[in-house]
Backbone as CSV, one residue per row, in Angstrom:
resi,resn,N_x,N_y,N_z,CA_x,CA_y,CA_z,C_x,C_y,C_z
1,MET,0.819,-1.179,0.017,0.038,-0.104,-0.012,0.930,1.274,-0.110
2,ALA,0.649,2.012,-0.887,1.470,3.496,-1.130,2.882,3.139,-0.915
3,ARG,3.440,2.114,-1.688,4.816,1.811,-1.514,5.490,2.769,-2.381
4,GLY,6.834,3.056,-2.079,7.767,3.905,-2.810,7.348,5.273,-3.013
5,LEU,6.763,5.926,-2.080,6.149,7.340,-2.153,7.474,8.191,-2.421
6,GLY,8.656,7.716,-1.826,9.667,8.677,-1.948,10.288,8.848,-3.405
7,LYS,9.923,7.959,-4.207,10.305,7.980,-5.547,9.110,8.376,-6.566
8,GLY,7.978,8.855,-5.957,6.783,8.929,-6.588,6.579,10.103,-7.418
9,LEU,7.293,11.138,-7.267,6.954,12.463,-7.894,7.040,12.391,-9.263
10,GLY,8.076,11.884,-9.932,8.156,11.741,-11.317,7.130,11.008,-12.009
11,ARG,6.634,10.064,-11.231,5.522,9.063,-11.846,4.200,9.742,-11.745
12,GLY,3.896,10.736,-10.876,2.708,11.301,-10.738,1.937,10.688,-9.590
13,LEU,0.714,11.292,-9.078,0.111,10.743,-7.979,-0.722,9.624,-8.474
14,ASP,-1.346,9.614,-9.719,-2.185,8.382,-10.285,-1.383,7.193,-10.277
15,ALA,-0.073,7.257,-10.648,0.839,6.147,-10.532,1.035,5.527,-9.228
16,LEU,1.094,6.297,-8.249,1.322,5.822,-6.822,0.118,4.946,-6.436
17,PHE,-0.952,5.097,-6.918,-2.308,4.302,-6.570,-2.717,3.230,-7.574
18,GLN,-1.986,3.029,-8.613,-2.435,2.343,-9.754,-2.300,0.828,-9.380
19,GLU,-1.416,0.503,-8.575,-1.017,-0.919,-8.389,-2.439,-1.804,-7.890
20,ASN,-3.188,-1.112,-6.951,-4.379,-1.988,-6.560,-5.667,-1.286,-7.024
21,GLN,-5.510,-0.325,-7.919,-6.713,0.607,-8.362,-7.891,-0.200,-8.695
22,GLN,-7.713,-1.363,-9.591,-8.806,-2.086,-10.030,-9.472,-2.855,-8.889
23,ASP,-8.766,-3.346,-7.937,-9.493,-4.130,-6.848,-9.983,-3.326,-5.811
24,GLU,-9.902,-1.898,-5.748,-10.246,-1.128,-4.699,-11.626,-0.611,-5.145
25,LEU,-12.483,-0.434,-3.849,-13.846,-0.019,-4.041,-13.951,1.456,-4.067
26,VAL,-14.622,2.046,-4.848,-14.902,3.442,-4.880,-16.254,3.672,-4.103
27,GLU,-16.289,4.463,-3.017,-17.372,4.527,-2.212,-17.773,6.150,-2.357
28,ASP,-19.085,6.338,-2.253,-19.661,7.684,-2.194,-19.805,8.112,-0.805
29,ILE,-18.862,8.990,-0.470,-18.726,9.445,1.003,-19.452,10.971,1.076
30,SER,-20.227,11.005,2.146,-20.829,12.430,2.402,-19.736,13.445,2.605
31,LEU,-19.915,14.748,2.143,-18.903,15.748,2.213,-18.902,16.199,3.720
32,SER,-20.014,15.972,4.388,-19.846,16.332,5.770,-18.911,15.527,6.671
33,GLU,-18.498,14.290,6.148,-17.617,13.425,7.035,-16.203,13.590,6.519
34,LEU,-15.951,14.446,5.569,-14.630,14.771,5.130,-13.926,16.001,5.854
35,ARG,-12.684,15.895,6.163,-11.839,17.165,6.431,-10.624,17.095,5.708
36,PRO,-10.103,18.340,5.413,-8.825,18.551,4.687,-7.712,17.814,5.225
37,ASN,-6.705,17.621,4.445,-5.574,16.909,4.912,-4.928,17.864,5.881
38,PRO,-4.619,17.342,7.128,-3.977,18.245,8.189,-2.661,18.499,7.888
39,TYR,-2.031,17.849,6.872,-0.670,18.123,6.661,-0.493,18.735,5.253
40,GLN,-1.592,19.399,4.643,-1.649,20.067,3.548,-0.823,21.389,3.681
41,PRO,0.352,21.598,2.880,1.136,22.822,3.077,0.286,24.070,2.308
42,ARG,-0.618,23.672,1.588,-1.431,24.789,0.822,-2.505,25.276,1.442
43,HIS,-2.480,26.492,1.734,-3.715,27.100,2.456,-4.726,27.911,1.689
44,GLU,-4.364,28.465,0.481,-5.208,29.181,-0.411,-5.347,28.582,-1.689
45,PHE,-6.575,28.576,-2.235,-7.019,28.015,-3.505,-7.496,29.070,-4.344
46,ASP,-7.271,28.956,-5.674,-7.781,30.053,-6.632,-9.167,30.117,-6.676
47,GLU,-9.827,31.105,-6.469,-11.317,31.160,-6.420,-11.999,30.913,-7.823
48,GLN,-11.276,31.480,-8.714,-11.835,31.464,-10.112,-11.685,29.941,-10.629
49,ALA,-10.642,29.421,-10.370,-10.457,28.063,-10.884,-11.369,27.013,-10.056
50,LEU,-11.594,27.401,-8.688,-12.568,26.558,-8.220,-13.993,26.477,-8.659
51,ASN,-14.365,27.781,-8.888,-15.687,27.996,-9.607,-15.782,27.315,-10.899
52,GLU,-14.787,27.310,-11.709,-14.783,26.704,-13.069,-14.827,25.219,-12.870
53,LEU,-14.108,24.595,-11.845,-14.230,23.305,-11.518,-15.712,22.884,-10.996
54,SER,-16.074,23.873,-10.164,-17.623,23.502,-9.702,-18.614,23.492,-10.814
55,GLU,-18.440,24.391,-11.816,-19.301,24.317,-13.017,-19.150,23.083,-13.760
56,SER,-18.018,22.466,-13.821,-17.740,21.293,-14.650,-18.380,20.103,-13.765
57,ILE,-18.366,20.086,-12.530,-18.870,19.125,-11.722,-20.302,18.981,-11.715
58,LYS,-20.935,20.234,-11.659,-22.503,20.301,-11.840,-23.014,19.568,-13.099
59,VAL,-22.106,19.504,-14.269,-22.441,19.009,-15.507,-22.106,17.658,-15.671
60,HIS,-20.824,17.276,-15.287,-20.172,15.944,-15.527,-20.043,15.185,-14.121
61,GLY,-20.132,15.714,-13.097,-19.879,15.074,-11.877,-18.362,14.882,-11.473
62,VAL,-17.919,14.314,-10.498,-16.577,14.274,-10.056,-16.007,12.858,-11.026
63,LEU,-15.151,13.235,-11.953,-14.754,12.225,-12.881,-13.652,11.133,-12.394
64,GLN,-12.880,11.821,-11.372,-11.850,11.029,-10.714,-11.973,10.951,-9.160
65,PRO,-12.181,9.742,-8.451,-12.298,9.675,-7.274,-11.151,10.375,-6.336
66,ILE,-11.678,10.957,-5.293,-10.590,11.474,-4.293,-10.061,10.340,-3.509
67,VAL,-8.905,10.481,-2.945,-8.380,9.406,-2.008,-8.388,9.832,-0.514
68,VAL,-8.941,9.117,0.375,-9.080,9.550,1.775,-8.444,8.479,2.639
69,ARG,-8.475,8.850,3.908,-8.008,7.917,4.985,-8.977,8.009,6.162
70,LYS,-9.392,6.840,6.624,-10.357,6.729,7.817,-9.707,7.390,8.966
71,SER,-10.496,8.267,9.615,-9.973,8.830,10.886,-11.208,8.611,11.875
72,VAL,-10.803,9.020,13.191,-11.692,8.794,14.305,-13.068,9.541,13.988
73,LYS,-13.105,10.743,13.326,-14.358,11.515,13.120,-14.718,11.553,11.812
74,GLY,-14.529,10.516,11.062,-14.766,10.419,9.661,-13.703,10.234,8.727
75,TYR,-13.365,11.061,7.834,-12.249,10.649,6.797,-11.346,12.007,6.649
76,ASP,-9.952,11.765,6.463,-9.165,12.653,6.146,-8.894,12.737,4.545
77,ILE,-9.011,13.725,3.897,-8.589,13.850,2.519,-7.217,13.778,2.192
78,VAL,-6.748,12.774,1.446,-5.203,12.526,1.092,-4.985,13.360,-0.202
79,VAL,-5.826,13.087,-1.165,-5.493,13.576,-2.507,-6.922,14.126,-2.971
80,GLY,-7.013,15.308,-3.394,-8.369,15.688,-4.029,-9.032,16.941,-3.288
81,GLU,-8.302,17.718,-2.628,-9.001,18.621,-1.691,-9.664,19.684,-2.647
82,ARG,-9.074,19.980,-3.766,-9.929,20.984,-4.847,-11.153,20.393,-5.210
83,ARG,-11.158,19.151,-5.728,-12.414,18.360,-6.118,-13.504,18.452,-4.873
84,PHE,-12.998,18.321,-3.654,-13.987,18.430,-2.520,-14.488,19.690,-2.312
85,ARG,-13.795,20.743,-2.470,-14.160,22.083,-2.292,-15.016,22.475,-3.364
86,ALA,-14.792,22.073,-4.689,-15.617,22.467,-5.744,-16.914,21.715,-5.743
87,SER,-16.919,20.476,-5.117,-18.119,19.723,-4.940,-19.114,20.402,-4.271
88,LYS,-18.378,20.894,-3.005,-19.406,21.736,-1.965,-19.898,23.066,-2.685
89,LEU,-19.163,23.696,-3.495,-19.706,24.949,-4.204,-20.835,24.458,-5.232
90,ALA,-20.541,23.285,-5.744,-21.594,22.783,-6.702,-22.858,22.213,-6.159
91,GLY,-22.801,22.287,-4.908,-24.081,21.871,-3.964,-24.307,20.291,-4.072
92,LYS,-22.929,19.585,-4.136,-23.043,18.104,-4.071,-23.267,17.772,-2.484
93,VAL,-23.819,16.582,-2.210,-23.694,16.143,-0.974,-22.834,14.912,-0.697
94,LYS,-22.456,14.131,-1.732,-21.418,13.057,-1.584,-20.443,13.305,-2.615
95,ILE,-19.312,12.528,-2.473,-18.385,12.576,-3.690,-17.632,11.165,-3.613
96,PRO,-17.388,10.698,-4.888,-16.728,9.410,-4.994,-15.273,9.348,-4.414
97,ALA,-15.066,8.383,-3.569,-13.790,8.189,-2.947,-13.104,6.926,-2.692
98,ILE,-11.819,6.740,-2.826,-11.137,5.503,-2.385,-10.592,5.669,-1.055
99,VAL,-10.742,4.655,-0.183,-10.334,4.802,1.185,-8.877,3.948,1.207
100,LYS,-7.832,4.606,1.707,-6.634,3.990,1.801,-6.081,4.086,3.249
101,GLN,-5.180,3.114,3.600,-4.572,3.031,4.873,-3.234,3.505,4.737
102,LEU,-3.075,4.778,5.443,-1.778,5.580,5.238,-1.306,5.993,6.631
103,THR,0.049,5.886,6.615,0.566,6.674,7.979,0.577,8.131,7.863
104,ASP,0.850,8.739,8.863,0.996,10.207,8.857,2.003,10.727,7.964
105,THR,3.310,10.076,8.010,4.358,10.457,7.074,3.921,10.261,5.623
106,GLN,3.141,9.134,5.138,2.704,9.060,3.860,1.749,10.171,3.571
107,MET,0.973,10.627,4.432,-0.099,11.702,4.298,0.610,12.911,3.943
108,MET,1.833,13.268,4.853,2.576,14.436,4.566,3.177,14.440,3.107
109,GLU,3.770,13.400,2.775,4.502,13.077,1.542,3.477,13.555,0.458
110,LEU,2.422,12.782,0.485,1.393,12.938,-0.732,0.716,14.210,-0.734
111,ALA,0.729,14.915,0.361,0.184,16.289,0.362,1.116,17.281,-0.385
112,VAL,2.366,17.175,0.119,3.274,17.789,-0.631,3.501,17.448,-2.215
113,ILE,3.533,16.287,-2.596,3.561,15.818,-3.891,2.407,16.479,-4.629
114,GLU,0.993,16.358,-4.252,-0.065,16.833,-4.865,0.087,18.340,-5.030
115,ASN,0.671,19.035,-4.121,0.708,20.467,-4.180,1.877,20.752,-5.306
116,LEU,2.872,19.969,-5.380,3.982,20.270,-6.231,3.579,19.919,-7.701
117,GLN,2.449,19.343,-7.804,2.032,18.890,-9.193,0.954,19.943,-9.840
118,ARG,0.780,20.902,-9.045,-0.157,21.992,-9.529,0.358,22.736,-10.627
119,GLU,-0.490,22.995,-11.528,-0.129,23.931,-12.866,0.215,25.371,-12.432
120,ASP,-0.523,25.815,-11.540,-0.324,27.079,-11.121,0.739,27.435,-10.052
121,LEU,1.545,26.385,-9.632,2.442,26.458,-8.578,3.432,27.524,-8.864
122,ASN,3.804,28.513,-7.989,4.875,29.483,-8.195,6.058,29.029,-7.322
123,PRO,7.256,29.555,-7.737,8.411,29.053,-7.093,8.465,29.017,-5.590
124,LEU,7.979,30.160,-5.079,8.089,30.354,-3.657,7.126,29.203,-2.969
125,GLU,5.874,28.910,-3.586,5.173,27.864,-2.936,5.929,26.527,-3.114
126,GLU,6.576,26.199,-4.079,7.505,25.118,-4.358,8.535,25.046,-3.189
127,ALA,9.248,26.245,-2.864,10.168,26.163,-1.821,9.533,25.786,-0.542
128,LYS,8.456,26.571,-0.327,7.661,26.258,1.036,7.285,24.921,1.172
129,SER,6.974,24.094,0.055,6.538,22.736,0.285,7.767,21.867,0.587
130,TYR,9.039,22.265,0.021,10.003,21.461,0.541,10.508,21.706,1.923
131,GLN,10.370,22.993,2.281,10.665,23.304,3.682,9.634,22.653,4.495
132,PHE,8.440,22.565,4.238,7.416,21.930,5.075,7.745,20.602,5.337
133,LEU,8.099,19.772,4.229,8.399,18.491,4.335,9.594,18.217,5.379
134,MET,10.618,19.055,5.013,11.927,18.860,5.883,11.679,19.203,7.332
135,ASP,10.785,20.190,7.604,10.395,20.543,9.048,9.656,19.393,9.626
136,LYS,8.660,19.012,8.957,7.575,18.059,9.626,8.437,16.510,9.881
137,LEU,9.292,16.270,8.709,9.799,14.883,8.908,11.240,14.765,9.361
138,ASN,11.814,16.139,9.745,13.134,16.248,10.122,14.132,15.671,8.906
139,LEU,13.927,15.934,7.794,14.765,15.672,6.648,15.862,16.579,6.355
140,THR,17.007,16.009,5.886,18.098,16.790,5.127,17.599,17.213,3.826
141,GLN,18.335,18.067,3.115,18.003,18.447,1.745,18.354,17.122,0.938
142,ALA,19.175,16.450,1.209,19.532,15.093,0.352,18.423,14.285,0.416
143,GLU,17.839,13.906,1.754,16.971,12.967,1.888,15.542,13.589,1.342
144,THR,15.401,14.820,1.356,14.091,15.380,0.655,14.196,15.142,-0.797
145,ALA,15.322,15.412,-1.424,15.553,15.299,-2.832,15.268,13.795,-3.063
146,ASP,15.860,12.910,-2.361,15.791,11.584,-2.631,14.218,10.908,-2.672
147,ARG,13.316,11.521,-1.769,12.115,11.124,-1.596,11.165,11.722,-2.667
148,LEU,11.494,12.959,-3.133,10.804,13.493,-4.255,11.276,13.394,-5.624
149,GLY,12.356,12.447,-5.828,12.875,12.332,-7.327,13.660,13.580,-7.798
150,LYS,14.099,14.497,-6.942,14.857,15.701,-7.224,16.209,15.489,-7.090
151,SER,17.111,16.468,-7.484,18.493,16.561,-7.267,18.651,17.346,-5.984
152,ARG,19.703,17.052,-5.114,19.892,17.904,-3.889,20.176,19.385,-4.373
153,PRO,20.923,19.700,-5.281,21.376,21.093,-5.702,19.996,21.743,-6.187
154,TYR,19.132,21.016,-6.735,17.916,21.662,-7.130,16.928,22.093,-5.907
155,ILE,16.918,21.132,-4.880,16.207,21.471,-3.680,16.796,22.741,-3.041
156,ALA,18.244,22.663,-2.893,18.998,23.717,-2.267,18.750,24.996,-2.946
157,ASN,18.743,25.054,-4.143,18.552,26.296,-4.923,17.121,26.865,-4.779
158,MET,16.141,26.028,-4.574,14.773,26.366,-4.370,14.585,27.148,-2.950
159,LEU,15.263,26.380,-1.974,15.183,26.830,-0.691,15.672,28.120,-0.372
160,ARG,16.558,28.477,-1.230,17.150,29.908,-0.981,16.238,30.984,-0.979
161,LEU,15.206,30.738,-1.694,14.065,31.795,-1.846,13.614,32.096,-0.486
162,MET,13.709,31.223,0.572,13.132,31.343,1.692,13.947,32.400,2.464
163,ASN,14.840,32.691,2.029,15.839,33.806,2.715,15.494,35.274,2.348
164,LEU,14.532,35.375,1.352,14.277,36.679,0.943,13.391,37.500,1.647
165,PRO,13.476,38.810,1.622,12.516,39.546,2.661,11.070,39.384,2.354
166,HIS,10.192,39.610,3.307,8.815,39.315,2.943,8.161,40.003,1.829
167,ALA,8.641,41.311,1.530,8.366,42.171,0.582,8.598,41.725,-0.911
168,VAL,9.832,41.046,-0.823,10.203,40.384,-2.169,9.499,39.149,-2.457
169,LYS,9.277,38.337,-1.308,8.463,37.108,-1.407,7.037,37.473,-2.002
170,ASP,6.407,38.488,-1.413,5.053,38.760,-2.000,5.173,39.236,-3.464
171,LEU,6.261,39.778,-3.994,6.202,40.020,-5.336,6.351,38.831,-6.337
172,ILE,7.033,37.903,-5.593,6.964,36.494,-6.326,5.600,35.914,-6.334
173,ASP,4.985,35.925,-5.143,3.583,35.326,-5.018,2.726,35.975,-6.007
174,GLN,2.763,37.345,-6.192,1.908,38.021,-7.027,2.244,37.862,-8.515
175,LYS,3.531,37.183,-8.765,3.956,36.804,-10.075,4.664,38.183,-10.692
176,LYS,5.004,39.173,-10.053,5.528,40.316,-10.425,6.920,40.248,-10.858
177,ILE,7.649,39.209,-10.047,9.129,38.971,-10.576,9.198,37.456,-10.436
178,SER,10.144,36.815,-10.912,10.195,35.306,-11.062,11.099,34.724,-9.829
179,GLY,11.109,33.520,-9.857,12.116,32.856,-8.847,13.474,33.054,-9.192
180,GLY,13.889,33.093,-10.500,15.136,33.505,-10.791,15.502,34.804,-10.489
181,HIS,14.720,35.918,-10.598,14.841,37.163,-10.063,15.153,37.156,-8.604
182,GLY,14.370,36.323,-7.818,14.469,36.216,-6.251,15.826,35.678,-6.028
183,ARG,16.220,34.640,-6.685,17.568,34.069,-6.284,18.647,35.106,-6.611
184,THR,18.529,35.667,-7.686,19.593,36.763,-8.126,19.633,37.873,-7.002
185,LEU,18.587,38.334,-6.534,18.562,39.423,-5.654,19.231,38.952,-4.382
186,LEU,19.446,37.725,-4.063,20.235,37.383,-2.821,21.591,37.733,-2.923
187,GLY,22.007,38.056,-4.233,23.415,38.534,-4.106,23.750,39.780,-3.696
188,LEU,22.663,40.608,-3.330,22.745,41.889,-2.506,23.178,41.895,-1.127
189,LYS,23.719,42.853,-0.526,24.218,42.609,0.845,22.943,42.973,1.823
190,SER,21.989,43.647,1.552,20.962,44.015,2.602,19.713,43.781,2.106
191,GLU,18.637,43.566,2.995,17.290,43.537,2.633,16.774,44.642,1.946
192,GLU,17.173,45.828,2.489,16.831,47.145,1.840,17.134,47.199,0.371
193,GLU,18.252,46.904,0.052,18.795,46.785,-1.299,18.101,45.846,-2.068
194,MET,17.689,44.536,-1.477,16.874,43.552,-2.287,15.591,44.285,-2.711
195,ILE,14.871,44.869,-1.668,13.609,45.397,-1.984,13.622,46.486,-3.008
196,SER,14.597,47.460,-2.860,14.782,48.562,-3.669,14.960,47.924,-5.201
197,VAL,15.933,46.969,-5.328,16.225,46.544,-6.785,15.067,45.704,-7.282
198,ALA,14.343,45.147,-6.486,13.179,44.244,-6.944,12.079,45.227,-7.512
199,LYS,12.031,46.529,-7.009,10.959,47.457,-7.545,11.612,48.034,-8.868
200,LYS,12.995,48.086,-9.079,13.530,48.457,-10.108,13.241,47.470,-11.122
201,VAL,13.494,46.029,-10.974,13.202,45.046,-11.796,11.903,45.237,-12.462
202,ILE,10.775,45.437,-11.697,9.528,45.536,-12.066,9.330,46.703,-13.058
203,ALA,9.890,48.010,-12.481,9.692,49.204,-13.361,10.404,49.228,-14.651
204,GLU,11.425,48.498,-14.649,12.264,48.443,-15.833,12.177,47.205,-16.701
205,SER,11.245,46.281,-16.227,10.951,44.954,-16.821,12.348,44.295,-17.111
206,MET,13.275,44.225,-16.233,14.523,43.715,-16.268,14.381,42.049,-16.426
207,SER,15.112,41.419,-17.301,15.238,40.120,-17.280,16.156,39.435,-16.262
208,VAL,16.151,38.141,-16.076,17.109,37.717,-14.931,18.603,38.026,-15.458
209,ARG,19.030,37.922,-16.654,20.293,38.046,-16.946,20.613,39.613,-16.879
210,GLU,19.593,40.441,-17.176,20.053,41.931,-17.009,20.159,42.259,-15.476
211,LEU,19.520,41.558,-14.620,19.604,41.887,-13.141,20.952,41.201,-12.683
212,GLU,21.384,40.169,-13.205,22.567,39.537,-12.831,23.749,40.682,-13.156
213,LYS,23.679,41.168,-14.308,24.685,42.141,-14.855,24.607,43.459,-13.911
214,TYR,23.504,43.777,-13.562,23.338,45.030,-12.819,23.810,44.740,-11.381
215,ILE,23.585,43.728,-10.831,23.899,43.346,-9.505,25.477,43.188,-9.555
216,LYS,25.916,42.630,-10.375,27.460,42.330,-10.541,28.104,43.795,-10.685
217,ASP,27.592,44.688,-11.542,28.296,46.001,-11.548,28.177,46.755,-10.411
218,LEU,27.059,46.623,-9.631,26.667,47.329,-8.551,27.667,46.974,-7.342
219,ASN,27.989,45.658,-7.165,28.744,45.002,-6.078,30.107,45.381,-6.531
220,HIS,30.569,45.379,-7.718,31.847,45.723,-8.090,32.283,47.189,-7.838
221,THR,31.228,48.075,-8.087,31.439,49.533,-7.820,31.561,49.794,-6.261
222,GLU,30.838,49.041,-5.478,30.814,49.417,-4.059,32.200,48.633,-3.468
223,ALA,32.599,47.482,-4.141,33.830,46.895,-3.632,34.994,47.494,-4.010
224,LYS,35.039,48.216,-4.937,36.230,48.894,-5.639,36.883,49.858,-4.717
225,PRO,38.142,49.649,-4.212,38.699,50.518,-3.044,39.128,51.834,-3.710
226,LYS,39.031,52.919,-3.159,39.368,54.216,-3.551,40.917,54.206,-3.673
227,LYS,41.389,54.667,-4.719,42.882,54.798,-4.763,43.269,55.877,-3.976
228,GLU,44.280,55.690,-3.077,44.886,56.738,-2.353,45.779,57.712,-3.165
229,LYS,45.438,58.834,-3.265,46.219,59.809,-3.986,47.771,59.943,-3.501
230,LYS,48.769,59.565,-4.274,50.015,59.782,-3.881,50.534,61.050,-3.845
231,LYS,51.034,61.490,-2.540,51.492,62.787,-2.209,52.792,63.113,-3.051
232,PRO,52.948,64.346,-3.721,54.117,64.613,-4.416,55.406,64.544,-3.463
233,VAL,56.606,64.176,-3.996,57.718,63.894,-3.116,58.137,65.371,-2.458
234,PHE,58.034,66.580,-3.165,58.360,67.735,-2.690,57.671,68.153,-1.508
235,LEU,56.299,67.754,-1.437,55.354,68.078,-0.272,55.966,67.250,0.914
236,VAL,56.048,65.878,0.655,56.523,65.014,1.746,57.884,65.620,2.445
237,LYS,58.699,66.268,1.420,59.868,66.685,2.072,59.774,67.897,2.939
238,HIS,58.740,68.660,2.511,58.595,69.913,3.251,57.867,69.537,4.596
239,GLU,56.993,68.589,4.611,56.343,68.071,5.799,57.384,67.596,6.649
240,GLU,58.373,66.946,6.314,59.375,66.412,7.138,60.275,67.460,7.724
241,ASN,60.691,68.460,6.906,61.438,69.592,7.364,60.675,70.396,8.425
242,LEU,59.388,70.700,8.223,58.526,71.375,9.227,58.303,70.632,10.516
243,LYS,58.236,69.352,10.350,58.115,68.429,11.529,59.337,68.530,12.454
244,ARG,60.432,68.485,11.784,61.754,68.588,12.596,61.942,69.934,13.229
245,HIS,61.632,70.968,12.486,61.710,72.299,12.993,60.733,72.651,13.981
246,LEU,59.375,72.065,14.039,58.344,72.494,14.993,58.253,71.382,15.928
247,GLY,58.778,70.251,15.751,58.667,69.272,16.882,57.215,68.558,16.970
248,THR,56.446,68.592,15.829,55.192,68.084,15.948,54.671,67.643,14.404
249,LYS,53.659,67.066,14.402,53.348,66.547,13.081,52.649,67.600,12.211
250,VAL,53.014,67.526,11.109,52.570,68.570,9.999,52.028,67.925,8.847
251,GLU,50.972,68.565,8.409,50.407,67.823,7.044,50.021,68.944,6.170
252,ILE,50.595,68.742,4.800,50.422,69.712,3.759,49.476,69.193,2.654
253,SER,48.465,69.873,2.415,47.477,69.514,1.098,47.627,70.684,0.247
254,LYS,47.766,70.407,-1.086,47.967,71.442,-2.076,47.224,71.036,-3.403
255,SER,46.561,72.066,-4.000,46.003,71.881,-5.242,46.935,72.856,-6.165
256,ARG,46.361,73.124,-7.334,47.244,73.865,-8.242,47.289,75.204,-7.758
257,LYS,46.282,75.882,-7.136,46.433,77.384,-6.685,46.248,77.653,-5.477
258,LYS,45.765,76.686,-4.457,45.761,76.826,-3.136,46.053,75.546,-2.395
259,GLY,45.957,75.611,-0.907,46.232,74.503,-0.217,46.113,74.920,1.269
260,LYS,46.699,74.078,2.103,46.628,74.299,3.441,47.698,73.521,4.266
261,ILE,48.191,74.177,5.281,49.384,73.414,6.218,48.619,73.191,7.572
262,ALA,48.457,71.968,7.998,47.933,71.564,9.302,49.023,71.235,10.266
263,ILE,49.106,71.952,11.422,50.160,71.755,12.395,49.257,71.126,13.628
264,GLU,49.720,69.959,14.091,49.022,69.369,15.222,49.608,69.695,16.630
265,PHE,48.676,70.068,17.543,49.204,70.178,18.966,48.157,69.392,19.827
266,THR,48.618,69.029,20.834,47.873,68.233,21.795,47.541,68.815,23.273
267,SER,47.989,70.034,23.485,47.653,70.755,24.652,47.869,72.223,24.519
268,GLU,47.305,72.898,25.444,47.309,74.432,25.511,48.854,74.919,25.534
269,GLU,49.560,74.232,26.324,50.882,74.363,26.541,51.773,74.392,24.989
270,GLU,51.370,73.246,24.308,52.166,73.021,23.177,51.721,74.111,22.164
271,PHE,50.384,74.360,22.225,49.816,75.511,21.160,50.702,76.800,21.368
272,ASN,50.791,77.330,22.560,51.566,78.402,22.928,52.933,78.405,22.490
273,ARG,53.646,77.219,22.524,54.979,76.886,22.175,55.004,77.139,20.779
274,LEU,54.128,76.597,19.871,54.249,76.476,18.445,53.968,77.994,18.028
275,ILE,53.102,78.793,18.733,52.741,80.071,18.136,54.060,80.981,18.462
276,ALA,54.724,80.811,19.593,55.776,81.575,19.902,57.025,81.249,18.931
277,LEU,57.146,79.840,18.502,58.176,79.552,17.630,57.936,80.022,16.191
278,LEU,56.712,80.067,15.777,56.347,80.629,14.395,56.575,82.185,14.528
279,GLU,56.119,82.835,15.505,56.276,84.427,15.592,57.858,84.689,15.591
280,ASN,58.669,83.930,16.330,60.113,84.054,16.294,60.733,83.951,14.915
281,THR,60.153,83.013,14.181,60.599,82.736,12.910,60.507,84.014,11.904
282,GLN,59.435,84.614,12.171,59.011,85.647,11.472,60.021,86.888,11.557
């Protein structure tokens, strides 16, 4: 029963249940006995898509049974929450379902797999699904990748989106910027910069490649050390002569037509000494 869930993503949810599908009984279960999968990482459903599915169910009924697990107070939905919600909207009282015996771990895995197979899934929702599975089952990135039929670098790359500021995450959720933009923005040093540049991406319709170049140039400019202007030899010589004569640090700065001589003193007594010395020199 539900064997090999860890390798199931590539095969699809239908394939996970094909082995015994023909022998299993499809039951009409009352909608009032059903509750959503408690491990479902998805909390929001597209209202327009649900209404469209509801209209289809009114005409054709539910074409594919949902999958449920028996619980103390009825049934938990394993796969098919959209069909369940749309059936309620369509005014249905019952829904065709196949009852499976599944562990909590299998319930979690299947909830994530179903979520990952959505056509309207955005990159941030995908990243949240991986994080949800890792947190709930205490999995490493490698273990998560193995269970879902993905590579570890792919999982790691997607999870980087979780480090973005909330304001940038919202832009990905709203499909104003892509996941590629989001990962590229992580190359900036501060959250303020990420938010500011994300707005620039939208305003200027920047591609991911253009953003990469922009951030590379920006970081290069910030990191470029300011070249220290080398002081002319004759000024250094004058500084040394004055230092010996006055007995304190002297700094000369000079442009083409003007400049200044700064003489350092550290006490009132030294100030008076220097004044007297300069006046006597005159």
